[in-house]
Backbone bond lengths (Angstrom), bond angles and torsions (degrees), N, CA, C in turn:
res aa  C-N    CA-C-N  psi(-1)  N-CA   C-N-CA  omega(-1)  CA-C   N-CA-C  phi
1 M - - - 1.456 - - 1.526 108.98 -
2 R 1.318 118.47 124.54 1.458 122.51 -172.42 1.524 112.74 -60.26
3 F 1.322 118.86 -36.75 1.458 121.23 -175.19 1.522 112.40 -65.29
4 E 1.316 116.99 -28.03 1.459 120.31 -178.69 1.530 112.12 -73.30
5 V 1.321 117.63 -19.39 1.464 120.31 -178.25 1.526 112.28 -112.30
6 Y 1.319 116.79 -4.87 1.465 119.87 -176.45 1.524 110.80 -90.47
7 N 1.314 116.35 136.80 1.458 122.55 177.13 1.530 108.59 -95.64
8 P 1.342 118.43 109.61 1.467 120.32 -176.78 1.521 113.87 -66.98
9 S 1.337 117.36 -10.06 1.465 120.93 176.88 1.526 111.78 -86.58
10 D 1.331 116.86 -6.59 1.462 121.90 179.51 1.524 109.02 -67.36
11 I 1.325 117.03 122.27 1.459 120.26 -176.22 1.528 112.77 -80.51
12 K 1.327 117.95 -4.09 1.457 121.06 176.28 1.522 108.71 -90.73
13 P 1.336 118.67 115.62 1.463 120.57 -177.36 1.525 112.14 -64.88
14 Y 1.322 115.79 145.80 1.458 120.98 174.91 1.525 108.63 -69.30
15 G 1.325 115.99 133.60 1.460 121.17 178.07 1.509 110.37 -149.52
16 L 1.328 116.08 170.03 1.464 121.44 -178.24 1.521 112.68 -109.48
17 L 1.352 116.75 -6.19 1.458 120.79 -178.28 1.525 109.66 -127.17
18 N 1.338 115.91 151.70 1.459 119.85 173.14 1.532 108.94 -86.64
19 P 1.335 118.71 175.22 1.473 120.23 -177.85 1.524 114.26 -58.08
20 N 1.327 118.12 -19.48 1.465 121.70 179.01 1.522 112.43 -90.35
21 G 1.335 116.81 3.21 1.454 120.33 179.52 1.512 114.05 81.85
22 E 1.323 117.49 14.70 1.465 121.66 -179.87 1.523 110.46 -92.14
23 I 1.327 116.15 142.56 1.461 121.59 -178.18 1.522 110.25 -68.99
24 L 1.330 116.43 130.31 1.462 120.96 -179.36 1.521 111.92 -78.34
25 A 1.328 116.73 -41.31 1.470 121.11 -179.46 1.526 108.54 -148.56
26 E 1.325 115.99 114.28 1.465 120.80 -176.93 1.526 112.07 -56.96
27 E 1.339 116.54 -35.91 1.465 119.62 -176.34 1.526 112.63 -68.39
28 D 1.332 117.48 -15.73 1.463 120.65 179.75 1.526 113.02 -87.37
29 I 1.328 117.22 -13.46 1.462 120.20 -179.19 1.526 109.71 -71.11
30 P 1.330 119.26 126.25 1.469 121.58 -178.64 1.528 111.37 -60.95
31 P 1.333 117.53 141.19 1.469 121.50 -179.25 1.526 111.88 -79.03
32 L 1.321 116.84 72.17 1.459 121.94 -179.33 1.523 110.06 -102.90
33 S 1.323 116.56 142.03 1.462 121.53 -179.57 1.527 110.26 -76.49
34 N 1.335 116.17 166.82 1.462 120.48 177.21 1.524 111.03 -60.89
35 E 1.338 116.02 -36.76 1.463 120.38 178.76 1.530 110.70 -63.47
36 E 1.330 115.94 -40.70 1.462 119.80 178.91 1.525 110.94 -67.00
37 L 1.316 116.52 -40.35 1.463 120.06 179.89 1.523 110.95 -62.67
38 L 1.331 116.33 -42.48 1.463 120.42 178.09 1.524 110.96 -64.37
39 Y 1.325 115.82 -39.54 1.465 120.40 178.96 1.528 110.74 -62.67
40 L 1.317 116.86 -43.92 1.460 120.57 179.25 1.528 111.04 -64.05
41 Y 1.330 116.23 -42.89 1.465 119.93 179.31 1.529 110.99 -63.61
42 R 1.325 116.24 -45.75 1.468 119.92 -179.27 1.522 111.55 -63.35
43 T 1.328 116.18 -37.02 1.462 119.41 179.65 1.523 110.83 -67.89
44 M 1.332 117.04 -41.06 1.467 119.62 176.41 1.527 110.71 -62.79
45 L 1.333 116.28 -42.89 1.462 120.56 -179.93 1.526 110.74 -65.32
46 F 1.336 116.38 -44.33 1.461 121.29 178.94 1.525 110.11 -61.48
47 S 1.325 116.14 -41.30 1.460 120.93 178.27 1.522 110.92 -61.01
48 R 1.330 117.31 -42.50 1.468 121.06 179.23 1.538 110.77 -64.12
49 I 1.331 116.57 -42.54 1.469 120.44 -179.59 1.526 110.72 -63.59
50 I 1.341 116.21 -46.90 1.464 120.63 178.85 1.524 110.19 -61.17
51 D 1.318 116.12 -43.14 1.461 121.53 -177.63 1.526 110.93 -60.58
52 E 1.321 116.70 -46.98 1.458 120.48 -178.94 1.527 111.38 -65.23
53 K 1.325 116.11 -40.27 1.465 120.08 -179.99 1.532 110.75 -66.75
54 T 1.331 115.90 -43.56 1.463 119.93 -179.12 1.521 111.07 -65.63
55 L 1.325 116.80 -40.32 1.463 120.07 178.14 1.528 110.72 -62.66
56 S 1.332 116.85 -36.34 1.466 119.78 178.01 1.527 110.83 -65.96
57 Y 1.347 117.06 -36.72 1.465 119.99 176.07 1.528 110.49 -61.50
58 Q 1.329 115.49 -42.18 1.464 119.83 -179.21 1.526 110.76 -65.63
59 R 1.328 116.68 -41.16 1.462 120.63 -179.68 1.533 111.41 -67.47
60 Q 1.323 116.86 -26.67 1.465 121.64 178.67 1.528 112.27 -81.91
61 G 1.324 116.97 -5.15 1.451 120.22 -178.68 1.511 114.10 84.27
62 R 1.339 117.21 9.43 1.464 120.64 179.69 1.527 111.40 -85.90
63 M 1.313 116.91 -7.00 1.459 122.94 -179.68 1.536 106.60 -143.94
64 L 1.331 117.02 136.13 1.462 119.33 -173.83 1.521 113.30 -71.66
65 T 1.314 116.83 -43.28 1.469 119.22 -177.00 1.518 110.00 -146.82
66 Y 1.313 115.76 153.85 1.464 120.43 176.85 1.520 108.31 -162.20
67 A 1.325 116.07 134.62 1.464 121.52 177.56 1.526 108.59 -100.42
68 P 1.333 118.58 106.67 1.469 120.88 -176.89 1.521 113.04 -67.77
69 N 1.332 114.83 155.46 1.466 122.39 -176.19 1.522 112.96 -114.25
70 L 1.316 117.81 9.14 1.460 122.53 -174.10 1.524 111.93 -51.68
71 G 1.329 116.60 125.88 1.455 121.95 177.26 1.507 115.38 86.78
72 Q 1.340 117.31 -1.38 1.455 120.33 -178.59 1.532 112.19 -113.55
73 E 1.328 116.23 12.44 1.463 120.12 -175.87 1.524 112.77 -62.18
74 A 1.328 117.35 -44.17 1.471 120.36 -177.02 1.521 111.24 -66.36
75 A 1.334 116.67 -40.29 1.463 120.48 -179.95 1.521 111.13 -63.67
76 Q 1.326 116.23 -38.41 1.463 120.86 -178.46 1.529 111.75 -75.42
77 V 1.314 115.80 -52.35 1.465 120.58 -176.15 1.525 110.93 -65.75
78 G 1.328 116.86 -43.92 1.462 120.13 -178.61 1.509 113.20 -63.34
79 S 1.332 117.17 -42.11 1.468 120.23 -178.93 1.523 111.78 -72.25
80 A 1.322 117.34 -41.27 1.467 120.21 -178.81 1.525 111.69 -68.63
81 Y 1.333 116.68 -32.76 1.467 119.43 -179.21 1.525 111.53 -69.92
82 A 1.314 117.14 -19.06 1.471 120.96 178.99 1.524 112.05 -76.25
83 M 1.322 117.43 -11.01 1.457 121.68 -176.62 1.527 111.53 -79.10
84 E 1.339 115.69 157.65 1.459 122.10 174.28 1.527 108.86 -96.58
85 E 1.326 115.58 168.30 1.465 120.70 -172.95 1.529 113.01 -57.30
86 G 1.326 117.99 -40.44 1.458 120.95 -175.12 1.511 115.36 -84.87
87 D 1.330 117.75 -0.22 1.462 121.01 -176.68 1.531 111.77 -76.86
88 W 1.326 114.80 157.11 1.457 122.08 -179.91 1.524 111.04 -99.04
89 L 1.337 116.12 140.16 1.461 121.67 173.11 1.523 108.08 -113.21
90 V 1.326 116.02 125.95 1.465 121.76 178.58 1.528 107.45 -118.14
91 P 1.330 117.92 104.41 1.466 121.04 -173.84 1.519 113.73 -88.94
92 S 1.329 114.87 165.46 1.461 119.99 164.93 1.526 105.23 -95.46
93 F 1.331 118.19 -107.24 1.475 117.65 176.02 1.529 112.30 -142.75
94 R 1.338 117.62 13.74 1.466 120.92 176.82 1.522 109.91 -126.26
95 E 1.317 117.70 43.84 1.464 120.62 -174.78 1.524 112.52 -115.16
96 L 1.313 117.42 39.38 1.460 121.56 -177.48 1.522 111.85 -54.95
97 G 1.332 117.35 -48.57 1.462 120.90 -179.36 1.512 112.30 -62.80
98 A 1.333 116.81 -39.05 1.466 121.15 179.02 1.518 110.78 -66.94
99 W 1.327 116.85 -40.37 1.470 119.94 177.49 1.524 110.65 -59.61
100 L 1.320 116.45 -44.88 1.465 120.16 -178.84 1.526 110.77 -62.56
101 I 1.322 117.16 -43.42 1.463 121.16 179.11 1.523 111.05 -61.06
102 R 1.318 116.95 -38.24 1.465 121.31 -176.78 1.518 113.03 -85.36
103 G 1.326 117.04 3.84 1.460 119.90 172.30 1.507 116.31 90.50
104 V 1.333 118.22 13.89 1.462 119.71 176.98 1.531 108.55 -70.56
105 P 1.341 118.35 123.78 1.468 120.40 -178.74 1.526 111.77 -62.59
106 L 1.315 115.95 143.70 1.464 120.70 178.55 1.528 110.73 -58.75
107 K 1.327 116.35 -32.76 1.466 120.65 178.31 1.527 110.63 -58.27
108 N 1.323 116.71 -44.47 1.466 119.98 179.51 1.521 111.75 -63.09
109 I 1.327 115.45 -40.07 1.463 119.72 -179.06 1.525 110.81 -61.52
110 Y 1.339 116.02 -45.75 1.459 119.67 179.62 1.526 111.85 -68.86
111 L 1.339 116.82 -39.45 1.462 119.30 177.86 1.524 110.60 -58.13
112 Y 1.329 115.82 -41.73 1.470 118.90 179.79 1.521 110.84 -60.38
113 W 1.327 116.66 -51.82 1.458 119.49 -174.95 1.522 112.50 -69.88
114 Y 1.326 117.51 -19.52 1.465 120.31 174.65 1.527 111.81 -87.44
115 G 1.341 116.71 1.41 1.450 120.09 175.41 1.509 115.36 87.93
116 N 1.335 117.55 13.80 1.462 121.56 179.01 1.526 109.26 -89.27
117 E 1.333 116.94 127.33 1.461 120.44 -175.85 1.526 113.35 -61.27
118 W 1.324 117.79 -23.65 1.466 119.68 -178.86 1.522 112.15 -71.22
119 G 1.319 116.26 -11.47 1.453 118.81 175.21 1.513 112.79 -66.04
120 S 1.332 116.99 -20.99 1.467 121.38 179.77 1.523 112.52 -95.96
121 H 1.325 117.67 -0.57 1.462 121.66 178.06 1.525 108.46 -91.52
122 M 1.317 116.81 98.52 1.455 120.64 -177.92 1.529 110.74 -76.01
123 P 1.332 116.98 142.24 1.466 119.96 176.29 1.522 111.07 -58.54
124 E 1.306 115.94 154.44 1.461 121.06 -179.05 1.529 110.78 -58.23
125 G 1.310 115.55 135.52 1.460 120.76 178.41 1.514 114.16 94.07
126 I 1.337 117.56 -11.41 1.467 120.96 178.71 1.522 108.36 -97.90
127 K 1.313 116.52 108.40 1.470 122.13 -174.02 1.531 110.12 -91.80
128 V 1.332 113.69 70.60 1.459 122.13 179.20 1.522 107.96 -127.68
129 L 1.331 117.51 125.41 1.456 121.11 178.65 1.528 110.71 -76.77
130 P 1.336 116.91 152.75 1.471 119.82 173.79 1.526 110.20 -65.16
131 I 1.319 115.70 163.62 1.458 120.46 176.45 1.524 109.46 -65.74
132 S 1.315 115.97 133.27 1.461 122.11 174.59 1.522 107.11 -101.67
133 V 1.325 116.72 110.63 1.463 120.76 -169.60 1.532 114.00 -63.59
134 P 1.343 120.85 -46.14 1.474 118.96 178.93 1.535 110.96 -59.48
135 I 1.305 116.87 127.33 1.459 122.18 -173.10 1.532 111.75 -55.76
136 A 1.324 115.87 127.66 1.474 125.92 175.07 1.526 114.08 73.64
137 S 1.335 118.79 -3.25 1.469 119.64 -179.30 1.523 111.91 -65.69
138 Q 1.337 117.09 -23.84 1.464 120.33 -179.88 1.528 112.34 -65.73
139 L 1.318 117.30 -22.33 1.463 119.97 -178.81 1.523 111.53 -68.38
140 Q 1.321 116.52 -31.56 1.462 119.93 174.79 1.525 109.87 -63.71
141 H 1.325 115.90 -41.57 1.463 120.52 178.79 1.526 110.20 -63.19
142 A 1.327 116.04 -42.08 1.467 120.54 -179.55 1.521 111.39 -61.63
143 T 1.327 116.09 -44.81 1.464 119.79 178.75 1.521 110.71 -64.10
144 G 1.323 116.81 -39.63 1.461 120.26 177.78 1.515 112.49 -62.07
145 I 1.330 116.53 -42.26 1.464 120.10 176.80 1.523 109.87 -62.74
146 G 1.331 116.00 -43.60 1.462 119.81 179.31 1.511 112.60 -60.72
147 M 1.322 117.19 -41.74 1.461 120.64 178.70 1.527 110.93 -65.69
148 S 1.339 116.54 -37.57 1.470 119.34 178.41 1.521 111.41 -67.60
149 I 1.331 116.80 -33.53 1.467 120.84 176.31 1.522 109.97 -61.22
150 N 1.323 116.37 -42.90 1.470 120.32 177.92 1.523 111.67 -64.35
151 I 1.326 116.18 -43.56 1.465 120.19 -178.79 1.530 110.86 -61.18
152 K 1.334 115.92 -38.61 1.468 120.40 -178.35 1.524 112.75 -83.31
153 G 1.327 116.57 -4.26 1.454 120.12 178.72 1.512 114.00 71.26
154 E 1.327 117.37 27.11 1.457 121.62 -179.59 1.531 110.60 -91.15
155 K 1.323 116.00 174.18 1.461 120.79 -176.67 1.527 112.81 -119.46
156 D 1.315 116.97 14.63 1.459 119.92 178.60 1.529 110.19 -72.04
157 V 1.325 115.45 163.31 1.466 122.08 179.79 1.528 108.47 -129.84
158 V 1.308 116.30 149.85 1.463 122.59 177.46 1.524 109.14 -108.83
159 V 1.330 116.74 131.00 1.465 121.45 172.79 1.525 106.93 -112.95
160 A 1.327 116.41 118.32 1.462 121.75 -175.17 1.524 110.44 -119.45
161 Y 1.330 115.94 139.34 1.457 121.60 -176.49 1.524 111.69 -111.77
162 V 1.315 114.96 150.22 1.459 121.88 175.56 1.525 107.75 -155.47
163 G 1.321 116.67 151.95 1.453 120.22 176.39 1.516 111.55 -86.45
164 D 1.328 116.30 170.91 1.467 118.93 179.69 1.521 111.09 -61.40
165 G 1.335 117.39 -34.48 1.454 120.13 177.95 1.515 112.65 -65.01
166 G 1.331 116.31 -31.37 1.452 120.84 -179.71 1.515 113.42 -66.25
167 T 1.337 116.81 -20.98 1.468 119.38 179.93 1.528 111.85 -71.72
168 S 1.332 117.00 -10.74 1.463 120.65 177.75 1.527 112.11 -89.52
169 Q 1.319 116.34 -3.28 1.464 121.16 -179.19 1.528 111.26 -89.11
170 G 1.317 116.25 149.18 1.459 120.44 178.35 1.513 112.78 -62.37
171 D 1.337 117.21 -32.64 1.465 120.78 179.75 1.528 111.66 -59.32
172 F 1.327 116.44 -34.83 1.465 120.66 178.75 1.523 110.15 -60.00
173 H 1.298 116.75 -49.31 1.464 121.41 -175.95 1.528 111.47 -70.36
174 E 1.319 117.23 -39.23 1.461 120.32 178.70 1.527 110.69 -63.99
175 A 1.334 115.95 -43.20 1.461 120.44 -178.39 1.524 111.36 -64.43
176 L 1.337 116.82 -44.45 1.464 119.95 -179.84 1.519 111.61 -66.69
177 N 1.318 116.74 -38.79 1.459 119.91 -179.60 1.524 110.83 -64.30
178 F 1.322 117.33 -48.19 1.459 120.87 179.36 1.527 110.74 -63.00
179 A 1.334 116.60 -43.47 1.462 120.19 -178.46 1.521 111.15 -60.31
180 A 1.327 116.72 -41.01 1.462 120.38 -179.03 1.520 111.64 -70.59
181 V 1.335 117.00 -44.22 1.465 120.91 -178.48 1.526 111.26 -61.01
182 F 1.332 115.81 -42.39 1.465 119.99 -175.79 1.527 113.10 -100.32
183 K 1.342 116.30 11.55 1.468 122.08 177.68 1.527 111.96 49.70
184 A 1.310 115.47 46.11 1.460 120.45 177.59 1.526 109.69 -68.19
185 P 1.329 118.18 136.81 1.469 121.33 -178.84 1.527 111.82 -77.93
186 V 1.319 115.63 72.01 1.462 121.64 -176.53 1.527 109.92 -123.44
187 V 1.314 116.03 135.20 1.461 121.92 172.38 1.525 106.79 -109.21
188 F 1.320 116.43 113.70 1.460 121.74 179.87 1.528 108.60 -91.80
189 V 1.332 116.61 123.88 1.461 121.53 -179.16 1.525 108.89 -114.77
190 I 1.334 115.81 114.88 1.465 121.12 175.51 1.527 107.87 -91.29
191 Q 1.316 116.82 121.01 1.458 120.34 172.99 1.528 107.32 -93.07
192 N 1.306 115.17 98.35 1.458 121.36 -175.46 1.524 110.15 -92.69
193 N 1.342 115.28 93.24 1.465 119.28 175.65 1.526 111.13 -92.78
194 Q 1.345 115.36 11.77 1.466 124.90 170.06 1.527 115.14 76.78
195 Y 1.342 116.43 -0.43 1.459 119.74 176.38 1.521 110.12 -140.31
196 A 1.333 116.47 133.50 1.460 121.84 171.36 1.528 106.33 -97.83
197 I 1.318 116.19 89.94 1.462 124.02 -170.27 1.538 108.53 61.07
198 S 1.340 118.18 -86.44 1.468 120.58 179.90 1.526 112.72 -121.70
199 V 1.331 116.78 1.46 1.467 120.48 -177.80 1.527 109.62 -94.81
200 P 1.330 118.85 117.90 1.468 120.51 -179.10 1.521 112.06 -69.15
201 R 1.298 114.87 158.28 1.468 122.33 -177.65 1.533 112.01 -53.62
202 K 1.324 117.49 -41.68 1.466 121.27 -175.37 1.524 112.84 -65.82
203 E 1.332 117.68 -18.17 1.460 121.23 178.83 1.527 112.15 -97.95
204 Q 1.329 116.62 4.24 1.458 120.89 179.09 1.524 112.16 -100.37
205 T 1.319 116.64 -35.06 1.462 120.62 -176.63 1.524 109.80 -158.17
206 A 1.324 116.06 152.71 1.465 121.08 176.29 1.518 111.53 -93.43
207 S 1.330 117.82 -0.69 1.463 121.53 179.72 1.522 110.67 -63.30
208 A 1.325 116.14 143.76 1.464 120.16 177.55 1.521 110.69 -62.30
209 T 1.324 116.71 -38.96 1.464 122.71 176.07 1.523 108.06 -137.21
210 L 1.311 115.83 163.61 1.465 120.04 172.40 1.524 109.94 -81.32
211 A 1.328 115.99 -27.46 1.467 120.93 -179.93 1.524 111.78 -62.05
212 Q 1.330 117.34 -31.78 1.459 120.03 -176.15 1.529 112.53 -68.88
213 K 1.325 117.56 -14.26 1.460 120.38 176.35 1.522 111.06 -62.08
214 A 1.328 116.82 -20.86 1.465 120.92 178.47 1.522 111.66 -61.99
215 L 1.333 117.01 -31.87 1.464 120.83 -175.53 1.526 112.25 -59.38
216 A 1.330 116.85 -37.61 1.463 120.49 -177.27 1.523 112.19 -66.43
217 Y 1.333 116.23 -21.31 1.466 119.93 -177.35 1.518 112.51 -105.26
218 G 1.328 116.43 2.06 1.454 119.36 176.55 1.509 114.55 75.62
219 M 1.320 116.31 34.21 1.464 120.20 176.45 1.524 109.46 -129.67
220 P 1.328 118.24 157.37 1.463 120.28 176.92 1.524 111.00 -68.77
221 G 1.319 115.70 150.39 1.452 121.51 175.07 1.514 109.40 -138.90
222 I 1.333 116.45 151.22 1.458 119.75 -179.85 1.523 109.70 -149.49
223 L 1.315 116.07 138.79 1.459 123.30 174.01 1.519 107.48 -98.00
224 V 1.330 116.95 123.49 1.457 121.05 -176.37 1.524 109.32 -126.05
225 D 1.316 116.08 149.43 1.464 121.71 175.39 1.528 108.14 -66.75
226 G 1.319 116.83 106.88 1.460 120.90 -176.45 1.507 114.67 -71.17
227 N 1.329 117.88 -9.24 1.461 121.39 176.64 1.524 112.00 -95.41
228 A 1.324 116.74 -0.47 1.471 122.27 -179.82 1.525 108.30 -106.90
229 I 1.316 116.31 97.83 1.463 120.57 -171.43 1.524 112.42 -61.40
230 F 1.338 118.51 -36.50 1.465 120.38 179.79 1.528 110.99 -66.08
231 A 1.329 116.27 -40.83 1.467 120.04 179.85 1.526 110.66 -65.55
232 V 1.333 116.39 -42.94 1.466 120.42 178.68 1.522 110.21 -62.88
233 Y 1.326 115.83 -45.33 1.467 120.35 179.27 1.527 110.73 -59.11
234 K 1.322 115.88 -45.27 1.465 120.07 -175.37 1.526 112.09 -64.15
235 V 1.340 117.40 -48.67 1.465 118.75 -177.16 1.525 111.13 -69.69
236 T 1.331 116.99 -33.86 1.471 119.16 177.78 1.516 110.44 -68.40
237 K 1.325 116.79 -40.12 1.464 120.71 178.76 1.527 110.07 -61.39
238 E 1.329 116.63 -43.84 1.464 120.33 179.62 1.527 110.82 -64.96
239 A 1.331 116.56 -39.84 1.465 120.21 179.16 1.527 111.05 -65.83
240 I 1.329 116.47 -38.05 1.466 120.91 178.27 1.524 110.45 -66.60
241 H 1.324 116.92 -43.71 1.472 120.21 177.28 1.528 109.92 -59.78
242 R 1.308 116.14 -41.93 1.463 120.83 179.95 1.529 110.50 -61.38
243 A 1.322 116.78 -45.91 1.465 121.05 179.61 1.524 111.54 -64.14
244 R 1.326 116.09 -39.51 1.468 120.34 -178.02 1.531 111.29 -68.38
245 R 1.324 116.56 -25.64 1.467 120.18 176.87 1.531 112.26 -80.35
246 G 1.311 116.82 -1.24 1.453 120.32 179.25 1.511 114.36 87.46
247 E 1.344 117.50 18.74 1.462 121.38 -176.70 1.524 113.46 -93.27
248 G 1.332 117.22 3.17 1.450 120.27 173.77 1.518 115.36 93.52
249 P 1.342 115.85 -168.98 1.465 121.64 -172.45 1.525 114.19 -81.67
250 T 1.325 114.34 166.14 1.465 123.02 176.42 1.522 108.13 -138.85
251 L 1.319 116.83 146.62 1.464 121.99 176.15 1.523 109.39 -111.30
252 I 1.317 116.36 123.35 1.466 122.55 178.64 1.526 108.79 -115.69
253 E 1.320 116.36 128.03 1.464 121.02 173.01 1.517 108.20 -105.63
254 A 1.331 116.48 113.80 1.460 121.86 178.26 1.528 107.85 -97.25
255 Y 1.315 115.73 107.67 1.467 122.04 -175.42 1.524 109.65 -87.15
256 T 1.340 116.19 115.29 1.467 119.83 -177.51 1.518 110.94 -117.84
């Protein structure tokens, strides 16, 4: 199991390719079909197109606010695609690619950003929580869902997202602590785009990595190249399998 041998303090992100684009280890490449690869590529491309168009609406004053997703498509699509049908997705507010993978209609996404309450009403069967506006507060919800899954004896898993800035919030630490103590089946994914709005990463924490914060709570952590969709998919899949086996939460830092 990769998490048992990985040092979350290692500042070199886990990846499957070298700088020349060559595969480091064939056995690490996920067994995805050509159809799946095309689907992942199209979803990333579609996410980029939607993102650029929506940002233009916001800049034109046709939309009050919008959190762009530029450069985070692989981290979102790769991690969400690792989930099973019955799993829960708990987003922050930059998970456009993950929403698309999990079947959230584009209409709902636009309704939300235009301020229509029906944007948060997910169609039946889509286990995606609405955006929780206070930074990192959604992680408490994710841990709560995970604990309820254990109480009910189910095998579902929760994948929850947060930005690098969210790791400075108390909710982040409370959620991880509870999840670890009660072995909640939650995979926490940090999308580290290196800035919390305007605050650079170096002014948020003195930690070598954000992944190493997992050590204090007794859970595995891993830093992964967030621009490498196969690497993100692989580590998220392993973390989900671990949670489904009852081994508790995992912290993934996707560096973009």
